[in-house]
N, C-alpha and C positions, 0 to 999 in steps of 0.2 A: 846755671850758675858757671863761673867761667872755667871751673875744671871739671865738668860732669861727663859722664861717659857716653860716648857718642857709639858704643859697643852696643847699647840697646837699640840702635838702629840698623842694626844688621850687618855693622861695616867691618873695616880690619880690624886687627887686634893692635896695630901698630902703636896707638896711644894707650893701652891699657895700663901700663906702667906708670904714667906720667899725669893721665888724668885722674885714676883712683888712689886712693890709700888704703884704707880698710878700716877694719876696727879691731877692738879690745876686748876684754873681759872685765867683769865686776868680782875683783877677787884676787887671789895671789898667782892664779895663772893666768890674768890677763895685763901683763906689763908691757907688751910688744907696742912701742910709739906712744907709750900715754903721756898726756899732758895735764896737770894739773891746774886749775886757776884758784890760788888762793892757799894758805897755810894747810898743809895738811895734818898738824897737829890740832888739837884744842876741839874746834868745833867739828872736824872732819870724819866724826863717827857716823857710820850707816844710820840713816833716820834723821828726821829734822822737823820743823814744823814752819809751817806756811800762814801766817795771820790772815784773815780776812782782809780785802780791801787793798793789798798790795797791788796797786794798779799797775797796768805795763810791764810787768814783771818786778815787782818790787819798789823799793825806794820809798815809798810813802810809810810803810811798818817793817819793822825789823824781821828779816828772816834768817833762819840758822839751818845747819844741816849739811849734808854732802849729796852730790848726786854723780850719777856715775853714767855717761852717754857712750854708746858706741857707735862708730861713723866710719867711712871710707873717705871721709872730705876734709882737707887739712883746715878749711875756714872754719869750721866748728870751734877751734880752739879762741878765735877772735870772739865768737859768740860767748864762750864760755869768760873769757876775759871782761869783756864788757858787763857781762850779767853780774860777775864777782863785784866789779867796781862800784854799780849801783848796791850790791847787796853782800858785803864784806863779810857776812857771817857764814857764807854758803861758799862752800869748796865744790868745785865742778870738775870733776875726774874725767878728760876725754879720751879715750881707746881706741886706737886705728890699728888697723891690717891692711894689706894690700887690696885692692877691690876687687881683684878676681878671686880672693878667699873669702870675701865678706859674708856674702849670702848664704854660704855651707857652714861658717863658723856661727853666725846668728841664727839660723835654724836648729843647729846641734845644741845650743845652748837653750834654746826656747823649748824645743821639746824634751831638754833633761830636766830643765827649772832649775838647773846649778848655774851660780855665776853669771846670771842675767842683769842685763843694766837697768837702770830706770826709765832710761829712754835710749832708743835706737831709731837710725836711719834707716829709710827705705828709699831704693832709687825707681825711678819712672819704670825702668826694664821690668822690676819684679813687684813693685808694690800691691800689683793685682793678685800676687799668690798668699799675700798676708792679709791683706784688708778686710777678707771675711774670718780669719782666726782668731781663735780664744786668747790671744795674745795681749791683742790691743786695748788697751782701755778706751770706754765709750767717752769722749770727749763733750757730746753734745749733753750728757748728763751733768757734766760739770761747767756747762756754760759755755763751751767751744763754740757753738753757732753765732755769740756774739762778736767774739774774735775775728770770723770771715765774713760778717755780714757785708762788708765793703770790698771784698777780695774781687779779683779777677775770675769769672766764673767757671772755667776750665779749671783753675788751680782749688779753687775750693772743692769743686766735684771729686776730683782725683783723689781726695781725703775722705772720701765717703764709702761706705759700706753699703751693700747691697741693700739693706733694710734702712739706709739714707740718714745712720748715724755718723756724725764724724769721729773719725778714728786716728786721723794722722793731720798735719798742718806743716805745709812749707811756708817759707820766708820770703818766695820768690817766685817769678815767674820765667820761663826760658823761650822769649821770642825769637824770632828770626826775619831776616831781610834780606835783598841783594846787596853785596857791599861791592863797590866797585873804586877803582881809582880816578880821580876826576880828571886828570889829563888823559886817561885812555877813553873815559867815557866821552869827553867833548870831541876828542878825535872821531870816532865811530858812531857817536850817536849824536852829535852836534850840541849838546849840552852837558854839563857836570851838575844841574839844578836837580833834586831828589824829587821834587813834585812833579816836574815834567817827565823824569825818568819813570816813575811810579806810573803814570799814565800812560806812557808808551809800553809799558809791561804788564798792563793791568788784566790781560787775558793772555790764554796760551796761544791762541791763534794769533794775537798780537806779537808775540814771544818768537814764533816759527817765521813770521813775516821779516821781522828785525833781524831774526838770525841770519836768516837768508843773505839778506841785504850787507850786513856786517861780513861775512864771509865771502860774498863777491867782491866787495869795497877794498878787501885784504888781500885778494888774490890766495884765500884759502888758509893764512897763515894766522888769521885772528878769528877767534870763535866767542859767541853770545855769551854761552853758560860751560860750566865745566864737563856736565854729564847729563844725558838725560835720566838717569836715576836721581836728579836733582826733585823730580817731581815725588818721589817716593817720601821725601821728607817732608814736603810742603804738603801733599795730600793725605799723608799719613792719620791724622788726626780729623781729617774734615769728611770723615766716611763713618758707615754705619758701624756699629761693632759687629765682629767677626763670628760671633755664636749670639743666637737669639733661640731662647726656648729649648738649649740641647741639642740645635741644629747649625750647621755651619752655613755662614749667611756671607754670601760675595756681593757686597754692592754693586750694582750695575756701574755706579761712576768709575770704578775700576777699569772696565773696558774703554771709556772714553779716554782715562789717563793712560792707558796702554797705548791706543791708536795716538795720540800726541805724543807720547815717547818715540814711537815709530816714525813719526813726522819729522820731530828732531833730530833722530838718527839719520833718516835717509835725506836729510836737506842741509847737511854739514852744519848745523845750529849748535852741537856741542864739541866739544873738544875730545871727547871719548876718555877721559883721565879718571881712573880709579877712583874712588871716595877715599881722601887721605894717604893716596901714593905721593911719592916724591913730586912726580908731576904735577900732582893737585894744588901741592903747597906751593911750589915753584910759580905755578900761575898766579896764585892769589896774590903773590910779592911782587912779580915781574910784570905782569899788566897783560899777559898773553891771552887772556879770557876776560871779556868785558865786567860779566856779572857772576858774582859766586855768592849763593844761597849760603849764610851763616847765621849760627845763633848769637843773641847780643853777648854773651858771656866768652867768645872765642877769640879775645884780642891778642891770646897769648901766640895764636898763630902768626901774627904779622912780625915782619922782621924791623924792629925799630933801634937797629943800632945807631948809635950818634943821633937819636932823635930823628931819624930819617923820614919816619912815616907819620910824624905831626902833620895835621891837617890834610894828609894825601888823599883820605879815602870820604865816601859818601855813602849813605845808606838809603834805599828804596823799598817801597812795599812791594812783595812778591803777590800774584794774582789772587791768593786768597792767604789769610794768617797761617802762622806756623809755630810750632814750639818744639826744641831738642831737649830732651832729659827733663830733668827735676828731682830734687830730694826733700823728702817729707820725714817729719819727726812724730814719733808717736811714744805712748806711755806704756810699759809693761803692765799689763793688768793685775798682776801679783806682787806687784813693787810695793814696799812700806812707806814709800815717800810720794806717793801720788799727789799730793796737794802741792809739794815742793815742785816738783816735776812739771806741775801744771803752771806753777809762776816761772817757770823758763821758758814754755810753750807761749805763754801770756807774752811774754817779753819780745822773744823772735818774730810773734806775730804782730807787734806794734809798729807804730809809725816811728819810734825812736831808732831801734836797730835797724829798721829796712832804710829809713835815711841814711844813718852810718854805713850800711851795708853798700848802697847805690855808691856814694861819695868814695868810698876807699877802695872798692873792687869793680864798679861798674856792673855788678849785677842787679837785674830789673828787678822791681819790687813786686811781692803776691799783691799788696794792695791797692787797690784803683786810688784812694785817696794819696798814695804815696807818689804813684804816676802824676795825678792832676796837680799836686802841689809842685812838682820839677819839670812838667811836660814843656813850659816856654821858657825854661832859663837851665836846664841841665846842658852842660857840654862835655864831650870826651876829646882827649887829645887828637886821636887818630881822625877825628870827623869833624875838626875846625870849629867854625861857627853854627855847624848844623844843630837843630834842637833833636837829637836822635831819638829821643823818648815819644814823640809825635808819631812817627811812622810805625814805631814798634806799640806804643798804645792805642793806635788806632786798628791795628791789625790783630792783636791778641786778644783785645777784649770782645771781638766778634768769633773768637773761636768756640765751636761747639762744646758743651759741658757735658762730658761723658766720663761714666765711671770706669774705673779699671776692674779688670776681671783677669781670673788666671790663665785664660787663654789668649788673649788679647796680642801681645808681645811676641809669643813664638808664634803664632800663626803669620801674624805680620812679617816677621821675619823670613819665614817660609814664603810667602808672597814676593817679597823682594827678590828672594834667590830664583824662583820660578819665573818672572817677570823680567829679572835682568837677564837670564840666560834667554829667554825668549827674544828681547831685544836685539842681544848678540849674535843671535843665530836666525835672525828674521823668522820666528816662529808664529802661526797665528794665534789669536787669542783664544780660539778654543783649544789648540793644543795646550798653551801655558796653564789653562785652568784645572785641563785634564791632568798635567804634572803635579800640578799645587794640589788637588784632591788627593791625590796618590800619598803625599808626603804628610798631607794632613792626618789622613786614616791611618797612616803607620805609627804618626805620633799620639793621637788622640781618639783610639779606636771606639771610644764611647759616644763620640759626636755622630749626629746623624748626617748624611751627605744625600743630595739627590741622585 
């Protein structure tokens, strides 16, 4: 989504304050940043009723009661408002805390069993630490599988526990692509057509050769991509899980990725700009780098003062599909309002909310049906007449459907650090693996290593 946390990708803390908001609590101790949709009097008592058959989050039968939601994401307020508009008898109290506090506050509340919300958000970076816990309601038992039957496969799978029960649902997907300024692409690539550019960069070998040409033609002043580290984002979820049967698993593909990163660095293909640094942001806006790998929700990074960015950009597919971030919602297993909470989950999983969210914020849907309904018509101001859902949908629906676990994100972060250091200092792959294994062993001594 537009304001998800890139910190889960093991990067700079620069955006921590602006990307994440946080959570609150269900009770007298949780008034930090609360937002309530609906009158807090009358039917706002804890507890409520959800009549069967309230399709797509209510509206066909009257719902009443109060829900408390914890989140780090300010757009949940709009969800609450939209749900309340359909169900005026339901009050939705949205509590927020800064994102860097959210996970700790949530875990503390869950472990103590006090002031726990009915619904709580989980970010991609740590959903694996919660998905198999006793705190999440089995949504499969409530009919949740039917809600996600048309979902993008990877989005659905991340909400499933190791026993394949649905425990959390997202209302969106977070696909990425190569963003480019059309005039810069036309100058250095000979075209600004997204399909042609997608073909020109459809493999990493093509990217290396094209990058060498851009550097040569510009006298070294222009680079094709921002950083060799872009491959981390693109390949992060196109590889095997890091842990299998209690043993560290290093997908052989990571050696190919590392070799490619070395070629990119050695051939002046990348601008060597640290992710989210000032130079990185400047290059995105001034065109000193041709292609920037970006998630669809990151339009807030574009300088659009006086509408100067309207129609300025295009988006092309990357060699493999990728996504960045993701926010999921689960129901507290001991909530007294499970049925009403499920109606809220049902609503955000439905086409009505996801269509509204796409049109209002540009956040890509989780439902394949919503993609298909908009793929030939949806436009975004920055991208002019391009049907931007097309490259995103083609890429994201092919993403591997892999479950989250408690190790994956932390180990991925350690690999980024080790491999990034290796690229900077021109280390061999074997030396990178050695450094990486040492870090993993120190943090997760219970894992078996070769």
